[in-house]
DRENDRENDREN-521971 format. One record per residue (C-alpha): residue in one letter; z, x, y; residue number from 0. Coordinates in Angstrom, 2 decimals, decimal comma, padded with zeros to 5 digits. Example, Ala and Ser with C-alpha at 12.3 -4.5 7.8 and 13.67 -1.06 7.14 Angstrom:
A	007,80	012,30	-004,50	0
S	007,14	013,67	-001,06	1
// end
This chain:
M	015,50	-071,39	045,76	0
S	017,35	-074,72	045,70	1
L	019,99	-073,60	043,20	2
R	022,68	-070,95	043,28	3
V	023,80	-069,62	039,88	4
E	026,83	-067,41	039,65	5
T	028,12	-066,19	036,30	6
D	031,59	-064,75	035,72	7
K	031,17	-062,32	032,83	8
D	034,93	-062,13	032,31	9
T	035,45	-065,87	031,78	10
G	031,99	-066,69	030,40	11
V	031,60	-069,49	032,96	12
A	028,51	-070,13	035,09	13
L	028,69	-072,04	038,38	14
V	025,45	-073,92	039,16	15
T	025,29	-075,18	042,78	16
L	022,69	-077,61	044,13	17
D	022,03	-075,82	047,41	18
R	020,28	-078,36	049,64	19
P	023,12	-079,55	051,85	20
A	020,76	-080,55	054,68	21
R	019,19	-083,05	052,26	22
L	022,59	-084,09	050,81	23
N	021,63	-082,05	047,74	24
A	018,86	-084,47	046,84	25
V	016,57	-083,21	044,01	26
D	012,95	-082,49	044,85	27
L	010,39	-081,45	042,26	28
G	011,12	-077,80	042,71	29
T	014,84	-078,32	042,23	30
A	014,21	-080,38	039,13	31
A	012,19	-077,59	037,62	32
E	014,85	-075,01	038,55	33
L	017,61	-077,07	036,90	34
A	015,62	-077,41	033,69	35
A	014,95	-073,66	033,64	36
V	018,59	-072,79	034,23	37
W	019,81	-074,97	031,33	38
R	017,18	-073,49	029,03	39
E	018,16	-069,97	030,10	40
F	021,79	-070,64	029,28	41
R	020,82	-071,57	025,72	42
R	019,84	-067,96	025,17	43
D	022,48	-066,26	027,28	44
D	025,48	-065,50	025,08	45
A	027,44	-064,36	028,18	46
V	027,52	-068,02	029,33	47
R	029,89	-070,14	027,19	48
A	030,50	-072,98	029,62	49
A	029,14	-074,16	032,98	50
V	030,08	-076,11	036,08	51
I	027,58	-078,09	038,10	52
T	028,39	-078,94	041,75	53
G	026,77	-079,47	045,14	54
A	026,87	-077,31	048,28	55
G	029,04	-078,53	051,14	56
T	031,42	-081,40	051,17	57
R	029,13	-084,33	052,17	58
A	027,47	-084,85	048,83	59
F	027,39	-083,74	045,24	60
C	023,88	-085,12	044,87	61
T	022,06	-088,16	046,21	62
G	019,35	-088,33	043,52	63
I	015,63	-087,91	044,00	64
D	014,54	-086,65	047,40	65
R	012,65	-089,53	049,02	66
S	010,11	-087,09	050,39	67
A	009,07	-086,04	046,87	68
D	005,61	-087,24	045,84	69
V	005,73	-088,26	042,19	70
P	002,20	-089,50	041,12	71
Q	002,35	-092,13	038,38	72
P	-000,11	-092,83	035,59	73
S	-002,07	-096,03	035,98	74
S	-000,90	-097,32	032,62	75
P	002,00	-099,86	032,78	76
Y	003,26	-098,33	029,51	77
S	003,89	-094,90	031,09	78
L	006,32	-093,64	033,69	79
D	006,86	-090,14	035,01	80
D	010,47	-089,48	036,06	81
P	011,17	-085,89	037,07	82
L	014,93	-086,44	036,89	83
L	014,81	-087,02	033,14	84
E	014,61	-083,21	032,65	85
I	017,38	-082,13	035,01	86
G	020,33	-082,49	032,67	87
P	021,68	-080,00	030,15	88
K	021,32	-082,25	027,13	89
A	017,73	-083,04	028,02	90
N	017,11	-079,29	027,71	91
D	018,90	-078,91	024,40	92
L	021,92	-077,11	025,88	93
W	025,06	-077,88	023,94	94
K	027,37	-075,56	025,70	95
P	029,87	-077,62	027,66	96
V	029,10	-078,56	031,29	97
I	031,66	-079,94	033,76	98
A	030,62	-081,73	036,94	99
A	032,61	-081,07	040,14	100
V	032,07	-083,75	042,79	101
E	032,82	-083,54	046,50	102
G	031,46	-086,30	048,81	103
M	028,80	-088,73	047,67	104
A	027,37	-088,97	044,19	105
C	024,76	-091,70	044,03	106
G	021,61	-092,84	042,28	107
G	019,95	-090,03	040,41	108
A	023,18	-088,00	040,55	109
F	024,17	-090,00	037,46	110
Y	021,48	-088,11	035,48	111
L	023,67	-085,02	035,92	112
L	027,07	-086,75	035,64	113
G	025,91	-088,55	032,52	114
E	024,96	-085,35	030,76	115
S	028,19	-083,51	031,68	116
E	031,10	-083,41	029,30	117
F	033,47	-084,70	031,99	118
V	033,73	-085,10	035,78	119
I	036,29	-083,72	038,16	120
A	036,26	-085,13	041,75	121
S	038,12	-084,68	044,98	122
H	039,99	-087,66	046,41	123
E	037,29	-088,04	049,07	124
A	034,44	-088,42	046,57	125
T	032,54	-091,71	046,32	126
F	030,10	-093,08	043,75	127
F	027,42	-095,74	044,15	128
D	023,97	-096,74	043,04	129
P	021,55	-097,91	045,78	130
H	018,61	-098,93	043,61	131
T	018,77	-102,72	043,78	132
T	019,22	-102,67	047,58	133
Y	015,80	-101,01	047,88	134
G	013,94	-103,07	045,29	135
M	014,31	-100,69	042,36	136
V	015,67	-101,17	038,85	137
S	018,76	-099,18	038,02	138
A	017,71	-098,43	034,45	139
Y	018,33	-094,78	033,62	140
E	021,34	-094,59	035,94	141
S	022,96	-097,63	034,29	142
V	022,35	-096,17	030,84	143
F	024,08	-092,91	031,83	144
M	026,99	-094,71	033,49	145
A	027,45	-096,92	030,42	146
Q	028,42	-093,78	028,47	147
R	031,44	-093,31	030,80	148
M	032,44	-096,73	032,24	149
P	033,12	-100,23	030,93	150
A	030,05	-102,47	030,98	151
G	031,39	-104,73	033,72	152
E	032,04	-101,80	036,03	153
V	028,55	-100,47	035,36	154
A	027,01	-103,83	036,13	155
R	028,99	-104,27	039,36	156
T	028,24	-100,75	040,61	157
A	024,52	-101,15	039,90	158
L	024,15	-104,70	041,20	159
M	026,15	-104,28	044,41	160
G	023,82	-101,47	045,52	161
T	024,76	-099,97	048,89	162
A	027,24	-102,69	049,71	163
E	030,03	-101,07	047,68	164
R	031,13	-097,55	046,76	165
L	033,60	-096,62	044,12	166
T	036,37	-094,44	045,47	167
A	037,41	-091,43	043,50	168
R	040,60	-093,23	042,56	169
R	038,74	-096,24	041,18	170
A	036,29	-093,92	039,39	171
Y	039,32	-092,23	037,80	172
E	040,83	-095,60	036,82	173
V	037,66	-096,74	035,01	174
G	037,05	-093,47	033,20	175
L	034,13	-092,01	035,11	176
V	036,35	-089,19	036,52	177
S	038,89	-087,28	034,38	178
E	040,78	-085,45	037,16	179
L	041,29	-085,85	040,90	180
T	041,86	-082,94	043,30	181
E	042,56	-082,39	046,92	182
P	039,39	-082,25	049,12	183
G	037,50	-079,03	048,51	184
G	039,28	-078,39	045,22	185
A	036,94	-079,99	042,64	186
A	034,89	-076,88	041,82	187
A	037,95	-074,66	041,43	188
A	039,56	-077,16	039,11	189
A	036,38	-077,48	037,07	190
L	036,11	-073,65	036,85	191
R	039,69	-073,40	035,57	192
A	038,96	-076,01	032,86	193
A	035,68	-074,38	031,98	194
A	037,41	-070,99	031,61	195
V	039,87	-072,47	029,12	196
I	037,03	-074,01	027,08	197
A	034,98	-070,81	027,26	198
S	037,89	-068,83	025,82	199
C	037,66	-070,78	022,56	200
P	035,19	-069,79	019,78	201
T	031,83	-070,92	021,09	202
D	030,47	-072,26	017,80	203
A	033,50	-074,58	017,47	204
V	033,11	-075,71	021,09	205
Q	029,39	-076,46	020,76	206
G	029,98	-078,27	017,50	207
T	032,61	-080,43	019,20	208
V	030,22	-081,22	022,06	209
R	027,65	-082,31	019,52	210
A	030,25	-084,43	017,68	211
V	031,28	-086,26	020,85	212
W	027,69	-086,89	021,86	213
S	026,70	-088,13	018,40	214
A	029,10	-091,04	018,92	215
T	026,86	-092,55	021,60	216
E	023,54	-090,77	021,18	217
A	021,82	-093,38	019,07	218
S	022,54	-096,25	021,41	219
R	021,75	-094,11	024,44	220
S	018,37	-093,09	023,00	221
R	017,40	-096,69	022,28	222
A	018,44	-097,73	025,78	223
L	016,52	-094,87	027,45	224
A	013,43	-095,84	025,47	225
L	013,52	-099,26	027,07	226
A	014,22	-097,97	030,57	227
P	010,67	-097,05	031,68	228
H	009,37	-100,52	030,82	229
L	012,14	-102,17	032,86	230
V	011,39	-099,85	035,79	231
T	007,65	-100,55	035,63	232
L	008,19	-104,33	035,48	233
G	011,00	-104,63	038,01	234
N	010,43	-102,05	040,76	235
L	008,80	-103,16	044,00	236
P	005,63	-101,29	044,91	237
P	006,40	-097,91	046,54	238
R	005,09	-099,13	049,89	239
R	007,55	-102,02	049,95	240
Q	010,40	-099,73	048,85	241
A	009,54	-097,44	051,81	242
E	009,59	-100,43	054,17	243
L	013,09	-101,37	053,00	244
F	014,26	-097,82	053,64	245
A	012,62	-097,79	057,05	246
E	014,16	-101,15	057,95	247
G	017,58	-099,59	057,33	248
R	018,43	-102,10	054,58	249
G	021,92	-101,24	053,33	250
K	022,91	-099,32	056,47	251
G	025,01	-102,15	057,84	252
G	028,15	-100,76	056,29	253
F	029,85	-100,82	052,89	254
R	033,22	-101,45	051,43	255
L	035,18	-098,95	049,30	256
R	036,56	-100,24	046,07	257
// end
């Protein structure tokens, strides 16, 4: 199993941990399926009233899709299969609140999870970046999710700078991506404390509030996501060329923190 799920029956809070530290908690196809199944299970589990999503270890929260994952694509230019589209709680119709706790790197496909969490808590040592353009890929879905949390200019800069720049936790806090900063190693504990407070409130009122907040941006997000697969199909380099850029070490020459 690539996930650990621990539920505190007293507080009503579930802790979901991406447990692939050797792969920087990257999501392979099995992990994607496990995440979707966990969120769907929480819908029916009245003992779970709130959840926290985090990553094992301190090096990374999540680094997106595992590059070793084989994702066959349809031949039609009008279709795109993206396994990460199903890893978030909202994609699985879970409207119980989810808080993300970030230690270390959060990059690329990690924004699918951050973008479908109610808010993000991060340690001072966390960093955020989007490597897509560096490796010849369109940052479509990631940019859409980030646009729900950050000013458009910050989203554009993060996506366009690729691996050359990383947002520090402090900068992420300043632009609204992160709502609370903690000492290193303290993000999950802080998220669990917040989740316990939320879970202590009447759950119907909490879920209604989650839906109300999401309704404010849902229409624009849905329209943007509908366009995303076409942008990816048109703008991505062929997979072989992407692999060559990774093999060449493009983007490994260093980065600046901002």
